[in-house]
C-alpha positions in Angstrom: -107.9 90.3 -21.5 -107.7 90.7 -17.9 -107.7 94.1 -15.9 -104.2 94.7 -14.5 -104.2 95.4 -10.7 -102.0 97.5 -8.4 -99.5 96.0 -6.5 -98.6 98.2 -3.3 -95.5 97.4 -1.1 -93.2 98.6 1.6 -89.5 99.6 0.8 -87.1 101.6 3.0 -86.3 105.4 1.5 -82.8 104.0 0.6 -83.5 100.7 -1.0 -86.6 102.6 -2.8 -84.2 105.6 -4.0 -81.6 102.9 -5.6 -84.2 100.5 -7.1 -85.2 104.1 -8.7 -81.8 104.7 -10.2 -81.2 101.2 -11.1 -84.3 101.8 -13.1 -83.1 105.2 -14.8 -79.8 103.3 -15.6 -81.7 100.8 -17.5 -83.8 103.8 -19.8 -86.8 102.5 -17.8 -88.6 103.5 -14.6 -89.2 101.9 -11.3 -92.9 100.5 -12.4 -91.5 99.1 -15.3 -88.5 97.3 -14.0 -90.5 95.8 -11.4 -92.9 94.4 -13.8 -90.3 93.5 -16.0 -88.7 91.5 -13.0 -92.0 89.8 -11.9 -92.3 88.5 -15.6 -89.3 87.1 -15.9 -89.6 85.6 -12.5 -92.7 83.6 -13.7 -91.8 82.8 -17.1 -88.6 81.3 -15.6 -86.0 83.2 -16.9 -84.9 84.6 -14.0 -83.9 81.9 -11.2 -86.2 83.0 -8.1 -83.7 80.7 -5.8 -81.4 84.1 -6.2 -84.1 86.1 -5.2 -85.5 83.7 -2.3 -81.7 82.8 -0.7 -82.1 79.2 -1.4 -79.3 79.4 -4.1 -77.0 80.8 -1.6 -77.8 78.2 0.8 -77.0 75.7 -1.6 -73.6 77.4 -2.5 -73.3 77.2 1.3 -74.2 73.5 1.5 -71.4 73.4 -1.2 -69.0 75.1 0.1 -69.3 73.1 3.2 -69.1 69.8 1.4 -66.2 71.7 -0.8 -64.2 72.3 2.4 -64.8 68.6 3.5 -63.3 67.1 0.8 -60.6 69.4 1.2 -60.1 68.6 4.8 -59.8 64.8 4.1 -57.6 65.6 1.1 -55.4 67.3 3.3 -55.4 65.0 5.7 -54.3 62.2 3.1 -51.5 64.6 1.5 -50.3 65.0 5.5 -49.9 61.2 5.7 -48.7 61.2 2.3 -45.7 63.3 3.5 -45.2 61.5 6.3 -44.9 58.7 4.5 -42.5 60.1 2.2 -40.5 61.4 4.7 -40.0 58.1 6.2 -39.3 56.7 3.3 -36.6 59.7 2.3 -34.9 59.2 6.2 -34.7 54.9 5.5 -33.3 55.9 1.7 -30.7 58.1 3.6 -30.2 55.9 6.3 -29.0 53.1 3.8 -27.1 55.2 1.3 -25.1 56.3 4.3 -24.6 52.5 5.6 -23.4 51.5 1.9 -21.3 54.4 1.7 -19.5 53.7 4.8 -19.2 49.5 3.6 -17.9 51.1 0.2 -15.0 53.6 2.2 -14.1 50.8 4.1 -13.7 48.0 1.1 -11.9 50.9 -0.7 -9.1 51.2 2.6 -9.3 47.3 2.3 -8.6 46.8 -1.4 -6.0 49.9 -0.7 -4.4 48.0 1.7 -4.1 45.0 -0.3 -2.8 46.6 -3.1 -0.2 48.4 -1.1 0.7 44.9 0.7 0.9 43.5 -2.8 3.3 45.8 -4.6 5.7 45.1 -1.6 5.5 41.7 -1.7 6.0 42.7 -5.7 9.1 44.5 -5.1 10.4 42.2 -2.7 10.1 39.1 -5.4 11.5 41.8 -7.7 14.9 42.3 -5.6 14.9 38.7 -4.9 14.7 37.6 -8.4 18.1 40.3 -9.1 20.0 39.5 -6.6 19.2 35.6 -8.0 20.2 36.6 -11.1 23.1 38.3 -10.3 24.5 35.2 -7.9 23.5 33.4 -11.4 25.6 35.5 -13.2 28.9 35.2 -10.7 28.3 31.7 -10.9 28.9 31.4 -14.0 31.5 33.5 -14.2 33.3 31.5 -12.0 32.9 28.0 -13.9 34.3 29.9 -16.6 36.8 30.9 -14.9 37.6 27.4 -13.1 37.4 26.1 -16.8 40.3 28.3 -18.2 43.0 25.9 -16.5 41.3 22.9 -17.8 41.3 24.5 -21.4 45.0 25.9 -20.7 45.8 21.9 -19.8 43.8 20.6 -23.2 46.1 22.7 -25.2 49.1 21.8 -23.3 48.1 18.0 -23.8 46.9 18.7 -27.7 50.5 20.4 -28.5 52.2 17.3 -26.8 49.9 14.8 -28.7 49.2 16.4 -32.0 45.7 15.6 -33.6 46.2 13.0 -36.8 44.8 14.2 -40.2 43.0 11.1 -40.9 45.4 10.0 -43.7 47.6 7.1 -43.1 51.6 6.3 -43.4 54.1 3.8 -42.9 54.3 4.0 -39.3 51.6 6.1 -38.0 48.7 5.2 -35.8 45.4 4.3 -37.8 43.4 6.4 -35.6 41.3 8.6 -37.5 40.6 12.5 -37.3 39.0 14.1 -35.0 35.7 15.5 -36.6 34.6 12.3 -38.1 31.9 10.4 -36.5 33.4 7.4 -35.7 32.2 4.8 -33.4 35.5 3.1 -32.6 36.8 6.1 -30.7 35.0 6.1 -27.0 36.1 8.8 -24.2 37.6 7.3 -21.5 35.8 7.5 -18.0 37.6 10.6 -16.6 36.4 12.1 -20.2 39.5 12.3 -22.2 40.3 10.0 -25.0 43.1 8.3 -26.5 44.5 11.8 -28.1 44.4 13.4 -25.0 41.5 15.8 -25.7 38.5 16.1 -23.2 35.1 15.3 -24.2 32.6 17.6 -22.8 28.3 17.6 -22.2 26.0 20.0 -23.7 25.9 21.8 -20.2 29.5 22.0 -20.6 29.9 23.1 -24.1 27.5 25.7 -23.5 29.9 27.3 -21.0 32.7 26.5 -23.5 31.2 28.4 -26.1 30.4 31.3 -24.1 34.3 31.5 -23.9 34.8 31.7 -27.5 31.6 34.6 -27.4 29.8 32.3 -29.4 25.8 32.5 -28.2 24.3 28.5 -28.9 21.8 27.5 -26.6 21.8 24.2 -24.0 18.8 22.8 -25.6 20.0 23.5 -29.3 23.2 21.3 -28.1 21.6 18.7 -26.3 19.5 18.0 -29.5 22.7 17.8 -31.8 24.1 15.2 -29.1 20.6 13.1 -29.4 21.1 13.1 -33.1 24.9 12.4 -33.5 25.0 15.7 -35.7 25.4 19.4 -36.1 23.0 21.0 -38.3 24.0 22.9 -41.2 22.7 26.2 -39.7 24.2 29.8 -38.5 24.2 28.2 -35.3 25.7 25.1 -36.4 28.2 26.1 -37.8 29.2 28.6 -35.2 29.4 25.9 -32.7 31.6 23.6 -35.5 33.7 26.4 -35.3 35.0 25.7 -32.2 33.6 21.7 -31.4 33.5 18.7 -32.7 30.8 16.3 -32.1 32.2 12.7 -31.6 30.2 9.9 -29.9 27.8 11.7 -27.9 30.4 14.5 -26.7 31.8 17.7 -27.8 35.9 18.3 -28.1 37.0 21.7 -28.5 38.9 22.5 -31.4 42.5 23.6 -31.0 43.3 27.1 -33.1 
């Protein structure tokens, strides 16, 4: 077994005292702590780089490398921030432009809607005016027919309508109310017995004076068929009109 050899080192008094205090805190003495430290370094249990300072130099290099990376990362981040700022500004400008266009479109649409409302109001007023004029015209036409109806009644009283029966010395003319092709109106619209034949339009106006609602279209269809249908409208018309040879004749009460 090899003999231990004495090692003599010089160290400042303060460090010698501090090392001794460190040994006492570990329940050992200065020589034993130094011996264990040397053994640990030789066995690799203690990293010698921590003692020689190489470990610190490596850490410094790592710190320098990390610092370079951080600087590059910060530069890249700054470039990204600048690009994001540029994109955000462009987006804001684009949104403002769209908002301005939408505002202009809304104003234009509002003006068009207002103009359309004015036109519709004007058209409604015009239609109301035309309706009033038409009603006045119809009323005037009905008023104009009053003398004609009065004359028809006088003519009918002067020339009574035969009942359809014949007697010695009486006329063979059929009664009004039967469809007979032999009786035809004169060019002036008055047949041989003094009543006036009316078209569908005149008949519709005549029925209005009797407060009977039968449309012109229905009266016109009945003329083409030469027959008044057995319907509520047809019965209402038959109370006041007789259809003969595609003309309507008033019934005299």
